[in-house]
C-alpha positions, 0 to 999 in steps of 0.5 A, spaced: 050 122 220 052 127 225 059 130 224 062 132 231 068 137 232 072 131 234 071 127 228 073 133 223 079 134 228 081 127 227 081 127 219 084 134 219 090 131 223 091 125 219 091 129 212 096 134 215 090 140 213 084 142 215 078 139 211 072 143 210 065 141 212 063 142 205 068 137 202 066 132 207 058 133 206 060 132 198 063 125 200 057 123 204 052 125 199 056 122 193 056 115 197 060 109 195 058 108 188 062 102 186 061 103 178 064 110 178 072 112 180 074 119 182 081 121 180 085 127 181 091 127 176 097 132 176 095 138 173 089 140 170 086 138 163 086 144 158 089 141 152 085 136 149 088 134 143 094 129 144 097 130 138 098 138 139 101 137 146 106 132 149 103 133 156 101 127 160 095 129 162 092 130 155 096 123 153 091 120 158 085 123 155 087 121 149 088 113 151 081 114 154 077 116 148 081 114 142 085 107 140 091 106 137 093 101 131 099 098 135 100 098 143 106 095 147 105 090 153 108 090 160 115 088 156 114 094 151 113 089 145 108 092 140 102 088 139 096 089 134 090 093 137 086 096 132 090 092 126 087 085 125 093 083 121 099 086 117 104 084 112 110 086 109 113 086 102 119 082 100 123 088 099 121 090 106 119 097 103 111 096 104 107 095 109 100 093 109 095 093 115 088 091 115 083 093 121 079 089 125 072 088 125 068 092 130 071 099 130 066 105 130 067 112 132 063 114 138 058 118 133 056 111 131 060 111 124 065 106 122 073 107 123 076 107 116 083 106 113 082 113 111 082 115 118 088 112 119 092 115 113 090 122 116 092 120 123 098 118 121 100 124 117 098 129 122 102 125 128 108 125 123 108 132 123 110 132 130 112 125 133 120 124 132 119 117 129 113 119 125 117 125 122 122 119 120 116 115 117 113 121 113 120 123 110 121 116 108 114 114 105 113 115 098 106 114 100 101 113 105 095 111 102 088 107 103 087 101 099 080 100 101 075 101 107 079 097 112 086 097 109 091 102 108 099 101 106 105 105 108 110 104 102 117 107 104 123 109 099 128 104 103 127 099 109 125 101 116 126 095 121 123 100 126 117 102 123 112 097 128 115 099 134 115 107 132 107 106 131 107 103 137 111 108 141 107 110 147 111 117 148 107 122 147 104 124 142 102 117 141 099 115 135 092 116 137 087 115 131 082 120 130 077 121 125 079 123 118 076 130 118 079 131 125 086 129 123 086 133 116 087 139 121 095 141 122 098 139 128 099 146 130 092 147 130 088 144 136 082 139 134 076 141 138 072 135 138 072 129 143 070 124 139 074 117 138 073 110 138 076 108 144 073 105 150 071 111 154 066 117 151 068 124 153 061 127 157 061 134 154 054 135 158 058 134 165 064 137 163 066 143 168 073 146 166 077 148 172 073 143 176 072 136 173 071 132 167 067 126 166 068 119 162 063 114 161 064 107 159 063 106 151 058 100 151 059 099 144 067 098 144 069 091 142 075 089 146 080 085 143 080 077 145 087 077 148 088 078 156 090 085 157 098 086 158 101 093 159 097 097 154 096 091 149 090 086 149 083 087 151 081 094 153 075 091 158 072 097 162 069 095 168 066 101 171 061 105 168 064 112 169 071 115 171 071 123 173 077 127 174 076 132 179 081 138 179 083 139 186 089 144 186 091 143 193 095 137 194 093 136 202 086 137 200 086 132 195 089 127 200 084 129 205 079 127 200 082 121 198 082 119 206 074 121 206 073 117 200 071 123 196 076 121 191 079 114 189 086 116 186 091 121 187 096 121 182 102 125 185 101 126 193 107 130 196 113 126 199 112 129 205 105 126 206 107 119 204 108 117 212 100 119 212 098 115 207 102 109 209 099 109 216 092 109 213 089 102 213 085 104 207 090 107 203 095 104 198 102 107 195 103 104 189 109 106 183 106 105 177 112 107 173 117 103 176 123 107 172 121 113 174 122 120 171 127 125 169 126 132 171 128 137 166 129 144 165 128 147 158 131 153 155 128 157 150 134 157 145 130 163 141 131 168 146 136 171 150 140 170 154 140 162 152 141 163 145 148 164 147 151 157 148 155 160 154 149 162 158 146 155 157 153 152 159 152 156 165 146 153 167 149 146 167 154 148 172 150 152 176 145 146 178 145 143 184 141 136 183 142 134 190 139 140 193 133 140 188 132 133 190 132 134 197 126 139 195 123 135 189 123 128 193 123 129 200 124 121 201 131 120 199 130 113 197 126 116 191 131 121 188 138 120 185 142 125 180 142 124 173 147 126 168 146 122 162 141 124 156 139 117 156 136 117 163 139 112 169 136 106 167 136 105 160 141 100 155 143 107 152 145 110 159 152 112 159 157 117 162 160 121 156 162 128 157 159 129 164 165 132 167 161 138 168 157 135 174 159 137 181 156 135 187 153 142 190 154 145 183 159 150 181 156 157 182 162 161 181 163 157 174 156 159 172 157 166 174 163 167 169 160 163 164 154 168 164 159 174 164 162 171 158 155 170 154 155 178 155 149 177 160 146 184 161 141 184 166 135 181 162 129 179 165 129 171 165 122 168 166 121 162 169 114 158 168 112 156 175 106 151 175 103 152 182 099 146 182 105 141 181 109 141 187 115 138 184 116 143 179 114 149 183 119 147 188 124 146 183 122 153 179 123 157 186 130 153 187 133 155 180 130 162 181 134 163 187 140 160 185 140 165 179 139 171 183 145 169 187 149 170 182 146 176 179 141 174 174 134 177 174 130 171 175 123 172 175 118 167 177 111 167 172 106 163 176 100 159 173 097 152 174 100 147 169 095 148 164 097 155 163 104 153 163 102 148 157 099 154 153 104 159 154 110 154 153 108 154 145 109 162 145 116 163 141 116 170 142 119 175 147 118 175 154 115 182 154 110 179 149 108 173 153 114 169 152 119 165 157 126 163 158 125 157 162 121 152 164 121 145 168 118 139 166 119 131 166 120 125 161 119 118 163 126 115 164 124 109 159 122 114 153 129 117 153 132 110 150 129 112 144 131 118 140 126 117 135 120 117 140 122 122 145 121 129 143 126 131 149 132 128 144 131 132 138 135 138 136 132 141 130 131 148 132 124 151 131 121 144 128 124 141 135 120 141 142 119 147 146 125 150 147 127 149 140 134 147 141 138 146 135 145 143 133 146 140 126 152 135 128 147 132 133 141 131 128 146 128 123 148 123 129 140 122 131 139 121 123 143 114 124 139 111 129 134 108 125 140 105 120 144 101 125 142 095 127 145 092 133 145 094 141 152 095 141 152 100 135 146 104 138 150 104 145 156 107 141 152 112 137 148 114 144 155 116 147 157 120 141 150 124 141 151 125 148 158 128 147 155 133 142 149 134 147 153 136 153 157 141 149 151 145 146 147 144 152 140 142 149 137 142 156 139 141 163 137 135 168 135 136 175 135 129 178 131 123 177 125 121 181 121 115 182 114 117 185 108 113 187 101 114 186 096 113 192 089 110 192 084 107 196 085 100 197 078 099 194 080 101 187 083 095 184 086 094 177 090 100 175 095 098 170 102 100 171 106 103 165 110 109 164 107 115 161 100 113 160 095 111 166 089 107 163 083 107 166 080 100 163 081 094 167 080 098 173 074 096 178 072 098 185 070 093 190 
């Protein structure tokens, strides 16, 4: 096929960027393979261990190659997945689980109860609800090759819900020899028992990763519903292409070089909507809350006054104009429990002011004893929303005299650096921007964003004993009204010590070619089973 200058110009104008000749030729060479799906994810996959990190791209990798004991349906109710049946003792303290038939690792060996025990223990080192289970457990043990038990010191009515929680780090079951590694050390293999196999031979770090259908995977017999039910794979291969420039990604989507684009920029929505071959689709209808995490271990944010300064400085409306150019997709958020959950409330939100309060912020930085220290803001240049927000936050800080410095990298580099607890001179950091699914913020035993246990907490390591004492009661209250009351008390304390800063809530669509069907819409995880091309 001959490519004319006019054809190339049309493509370039439609995408809002110049698409290279080589890109079009690659698309033509690839052809239209109905059994291969090509996706561009938000960011680059650099950490493969879904227990080691909470990064969503790693959770998607985990959902592809690993399986879970329980999964949630589209209404977030838990259902058995690897488990065939389970029972609870009369005193409500011992849960016994039997695995279903047909479970096998990608290397051909059978999945055993010992694998499950080791995986629960490792996950329990880092997941807030898992930590509670491990703390309350008198024993987590193998009964026989297909049966294991969790014996508790006291009843925990939320145990099954916690095991099924889809907030990263999710409880993905790993081989015992992998799960014996501490959660602070990455598992270096990619052997699971899930519906896809990771193709090591075709892995091209920085360029692409390939997942092949696991032909020996035995799905459940139930119809798929959310993440529950039968994980039926309807394609042979899924390839994650790493295209860091979003306009280039969109051009590739238009030409058919890729089938799915996870995070198209808002200013290109009209281009997608006007293309008869493309479809915008919101998979996570509750949206995500954009969050600024502060490093409690280093100056200046080891001082509560400096954290309060940021709370007053932030202009959510200005940030939303940059992060969500489509006015319908963004709104301010002042509750630590999100905008759309049963726990959302307005307790202790008097600090919120349209446009922010720069003078108050400047005063509080002065009271904190800020002396011109460098404030390093991690900036993921391949995630436009966070990159733009980082630049706006940096500009606002500089305007009130703070020595704010951007540290640009791709998202994978940010994920690696945010684990550094050291000084900025030694590769540490002060601020970074991320997000959490609004749905997850309803559950302080699920999301690590609502933990304030110091160095045991999530990145930023917020610490407040009063708040943690309240959070410890979450599993002990039984009614919705009791949880709502507890949520208000927790939020009051949180905004006093300022565990993090919310920058706004965004509901973002994905973009796909209309020939790609069956993409399951759920918060957090974008599963690859059920997809097909027509």
